[in-house]
C-alpha positions, 0 to 999 in steps of 0.5 A: 957754367961748363965743368972741366973733365972729371969735375962737377958743373957749378949751378945756380939756385935758379937752375935746380928745376932744370935737374930736379923735375919733381917739385915736391922732392925739391921742396923736401930737399930744400927743407932738409938743407935749411934744417941742417940735416946734411953732414960731411959734404964732400966732392971727389972728381965728378961726384958729390957726397954727404950723409943725411939724417933720417928716421933710422939710427944712422944717417943715410949716405947720399951720392950725386954723379955728374955727367955732361953727355949726352946733356948735363945732368945729375944722377942720385944714389942714396941708402934710404928706402927710395933707392929700391925704386931707382928714383932719380932724386929722393929728397936726400939727393935733392938736398945735396944738389941744393947744397951744391947750388947754394954753397959749393965752397962748403964741399971738401975736396976728397982724394977718394969716395967716402967709405960706403957711399953708394955709387962711389965706385963703378958698378962693375967693381962694386959687384965684383967686390961684393960677390967675392967678399959676401961670405967673408963680410957676413963672417966678420959681422957674426964675429963682431956680434959674438965678441960684443955678446961675450964682452957684455956677458962677462962685464955687464952693462957697466962696460957700456959708455955713451960712445959704445952705444953709437958704435952699436948703431954703426955696427947694426948698419954694417950688419944690415948692409951685409945681409945679417938682418936679424942680427942688425935688428936685434943690435939696434934694439939693444942700442935703443934699450941701452940708450933710453934710460941714459938720456938727460943730464944726470944720466950723462954724468953717470951713464953706466950707473943710470942704465944699470939702475933702470935697465929692463933686465928681462928685455936685455937678457932676451936680446942677448940670448937672441943675439948669441943664438943667432950668431951661433946658428950663422957660424954653423951656416957659414961653416957649411951647414945649410939653413932651412928656408924659414931661417933664411927668411928670418935670419938673413933675408932673401928676394924670393922668386916665383920659382922659389915659392911653394904653390898653394891651390884650392884655398877657401879664405876668409879675411878676419883682419885688415890693417894699414900701418907705417913702420919706423923706417917710413914703410907703409904696410897694408895687410890682410889676414886670412883663415883657410876654411879647408886646412885651418892654416893662417895666411897673410897678403901684404903690400909693402911700399916706401911712404912716398911710393904708397901715396902714388900707388893703388892701395891693396884692397880688403876682402872683408865680407867675402869668401875667396873660394878656390883661390890659388897663390904661391907662399913665401918661406917663413912662419905662420901666417904664411905670406901669399902672392895671389895668382887667382882669387877664385870665386868670390862669394859673400861671407855667410853663416855657412862660412862662419860655421866653417870658421868655427869648425876649423878653430882650435877646440879649446885653450889647451890646444892654443897653448900646445900650438904656442909651445910647439912654435916656441921650440924654434928659438928663431920663430917670431914671438907670436903665432896666429890662432883661431880658438873657440871661446865660451866666455870672457872673465873680467878680473880687475883691469884684465880679461881672460878668454875662457873655454867650455872647460873653464880653462882661461887664456889671458888677454893683454892689459889694454884699455883700448882693446877692452873697449873694442871688445865691449863694443863687439860683444854687446848683445851677442854671444862669443863663439871664437876669437882669432888673433895672435898668441904669445907671452906677455909678462910671462903669461900666455896671452892672446892678442885678438884681432876678430871675434865670431859672435852669435847675435839675434840674427845669427853668426857674425865676424866682428873686428876687435882691433886692427893689427898694428893699430895698438902697439903691444905693451913692453914687458913688465918688470919687477913688482909690476910683473909679479902684480900682473901675474898674480892678478891674472891668476898665474900659478905660484909655480909659474910666478916662482919660475918667472922670478928666477928668470928675472934674477938670472936676467939681473945677473947677466946685466951685472956680468957673469964675472960676478956669478958666484955660488952666493948668487946661484945656490939660492936660485938652484934651490928654487929650481929644485923645488920646482922639480927642475933638477937638471937645470939646477945642476947646470946653474950650480956648475957655472961658477966653478968655471974659472973663465967667465966667458966659458959660462956664457953659452950654458947660461943662455941655454939655461935661460932659454930652457927656463922660458919653455918651462915657464910657458908650460907652468903658466899654462891656462888658468882655471876659472870656477864658473860656480863663483862667477856671474854672467853680465846681463848686458854682455852675455859672454862676459862673467865676473866674480860674483859681488857680495853686495848691490851698489847704487848707480851713484856709487858705481859711477864713483868707483868707475871714475876712480878706476876701482871697478871695470865696466862689467862689474858695474853692469852687474850692479846696475842690473841688480839695482834696476831689477830690485825696483818695483815695476810701478817705480820704473813706469813712473820714473822713466827719467833718468833710468831710461837714459842710462845705456847700461840699464837698457837690457834690464829695463827691456826684460823688466818691462816686457811682461807689463804690456800696455804699461810698457807701451805707454812708457815707451811712447812717453820716452819717444815723444818727450823732448829727451836724450837719444838713449832714453828713446833707444831704450824705448825701442828695446822695450817695444821689441821685448813686448812684441817678443813676449807676446800678449794683448799689447803686442800689436800696438808695440809692433805698430809703434816700432814700424812708425819709428822705423819709417818716420823717425828723424833720428837716423840712429833711432830708425836703425835700431827700430829696423833692427828690432823688426828684423829680430822679431821677423827672424825669431817669429817667422819660419822658412821663407819669412826668415830667408826674406829677413836674411836677404834684406839684411844681406843687401844692406850689409853689402853696402855697409861693407863697401863703404867700410872698405873705402873708409878703411883703405881710401888713400886720402881723407876726403874720400874716407870722409865721404865714405864715413858720411855715407855710412852715417846716413845709411843708419845701419848698426852694422856700421858701428865696428868700421866707425869705431876703427875710424875713430880710434885709428884714422890718420886724419883728425877730421875723419876721427872727429866725424866718426865720433859724431856718427857713433853718437848719432847711431846711439853707440853707448859703448863710447860714452866712457871714452867721450867722458875721458876726452872731456875730462882731459880738456886741459890737455886737448881742447879740440878733443874735449869739444868733440866729446861734448858734442858727442855726449849731447848727441847721445844723451846718456846720463853717464856723461852728464856729470862731466858735462856739468863739471865742465859747465861749472868750470866755464868751459865752452859754455855755449857748446856744453849748455847745448849738450846738457839741454839735449838730455831733456828732463834727465838733465834738469834736476842735476843742472838745478843742483849745480846752480844751487851749489854754485849760484854765480852760474845763474848769472851766465846767459848760457845757464838760463838759455839751457833752461829756457830750451827745456820743457816749460812744465818740467822746469816748473815742476822741478822748481816747485818741488824745490820750493816745497822741499826747502821751505822752512830752511834757514837759507830758504829766502836766499834759495827762493830768489834763485828759483825765481831767477831760474823760473823767469825763463818761462812765463808760466813757470815764472808765475807758478813758482812766484805764487809758491814762493809767496805762500811759503814765505807768508809771515816770515820776517827778515831782510832776505825773506822780504826781498824774496817776497818782493821779487815774487810779487814783481813776477806776479805783477803785483808790484812793478820793478823799481817801486 
């Protein structure tokens, strides 16, 4: 159907593919239309208009322009991110055309284009108007923000109703269109902050009261201060004051041409972090973070694409494991890390010990230098919250749930209270000495805090750069408020002065949220007195003078100024926490971690109970384990390989204890390697053999030969990998000169392959390719793959990849994952698939710490076949706890899976366990009942059945009673003395 001049042609649904070539966008558009995501459909002359709900706070504005020359067609325009790439039809434009094809009658005929619609006017008029009015529009936006802050500052949040929040969101959209990027972002943040607590029916009835009661006051005051200071800076700029290029980028943004950027030559860069993340407005950001070995400066290379474009584009590559020597680039204006655009990557060479020594040389020498860098950075009120640092660290101090990074002077910089980070740090630091941390330093709960991205560690084979956490993979936690802030600050060891000043700032934030109209001497005098106690006389005088100004609006600027000055004072006061090394104890499993010295030594069972209750961190637990196992005589360790050797936390202590035992140690290791047992017991055996060789003595040759056989012939990839590593450590330790070089060359070749696969695992665009890389890493069986596998497990977007990563980690014997898998299994009621993965992984590992939760799941009847197989994989370690469980819950013996688990265990071990029970329980009042249970369990093996039956018959000889006679008859049937049914 043709259109009249100046109108839009009618089309049918069947004609949509003639105008929209991309079937994918048409499908997305159809789903948007069917989902009711289009608003305010309108038509003006030859144009169609609508608003489309998107991921942002405000809807996108969409326009279709119809033209019949040279052929009928539509051209789409939209304010969504796709507009940057001049896409003919984004999904929103496709949805608008679907609406026109299906329901043209729903379009309102308009006398003019809707305000702000893209393409609503000719390009010539739009450009002329924008160019002429840009400064005026910016000035108007700044004035609106100033008015907003002044009104809120005077009246407080009580002045904000639900409709005003929507106005804030629209204001933010207008600010963004007028290139006021920082004001736009902060206004959106403010709207979100105010909207959050107001959700729900109760809040709808009393929105202002609900917000005032639950509002995070410090976060609110920080946003208000940022808005006011930014508005004041832009007012001066619009009046003629030039902006520094860094402030241009941060406050208003600019497309920087190559000629605007500064050249950077002679760079020698080491990538210490690589991340891929998606923003809230659906942009994919791939980023490399670098340290320049020449200057010590931090750089960043980014690829920023809309999500739809990222799927079609080659991903930015990672440079992990390489040194970019002689690289050339141009740098964008901004704050560290400086964004670069490479013109020449220079000569790429492998990351070696020399480069890592250079990293340490360029790192800040201590915590004090890192704090000085933070203080200098925060002097610029428009600087980002975080500043990148590399800082030399001697140990980590574990206090409660929070870690601190401690330098060689005993000064500590706090790490965030983040369980995921703590787990990844534990994985990176096990069996290695920490030398430096690289990451971002900022303020968290008023505490100077380091968010680490990577660690330089020194292991048995020299220096290594190990990733700690992907940048952006774990979101920073929000600011703590009220009592939570006080508790965090005190637990982290903040000084009383810092806590007092933090409380003053918090009360000032509450006063701002309430409104400066209510700022009276009754409020300010007590706070001023506390400031004087902290020797902040000028700040106290300024605070006391504010209520004397009759107009509350006149108080705002100085109030914000005071609030900002107190933040800088707080950074200085919080400073570093001093850790007294005399009161700490090193953790044997983690050489670089210390804890407050415990007053007692707890048994493994008590440690497990406290860990499960959240009363003890892994490092204090490791100290107790080491003390306990070290207290046992060597004879007991030799006689009781199981369950001791199946506890991953005990491995280092057991290796040290067995090293001088020579032939006894080799015999015990051989037993653990040959008996059908869990993987951790066998991994402990490898560590024991390594310790025997390094200790020396007559048994050294036998231990080395056994290690060689495991490295060559073991079917278990994790076992082969660990044995190979042990031989490398032995060679590197005992070989000098060329021998040591041969070890490094051999490992370098393996590392090159590991890094190649790790890059594919981290950056491949689809899950199939990442899955292939993960499978290859697992088959390679090299322990240096563990960090990449952990990252995939925690952060990969595809659940199937995360699942395979869990199995690969278990296959390689990563005992650091045990507690994570235990938590996953314990949460089986919330996520059954994750729990099933955990059950499989715990069975692969065979670490005794996972047995309790497996037995709990088993008793609850959860996936009995899967869980029984996992328990069986533990071997003799699981036998006694399983029988304990069946004794406590006899009905479990009726399950086929329970008997099947025992049937697959060693016959002699089953018989020995049950015979011990018969001997220990004989004479008990309930022994006849227990005896029948033992006979039922023994029935899984012919030999154990007869042995246990004979023992039961002897134990019940002469015992009267119905239960006793029934047990004797059952025993006689097992022995063939009487037939069943007789």
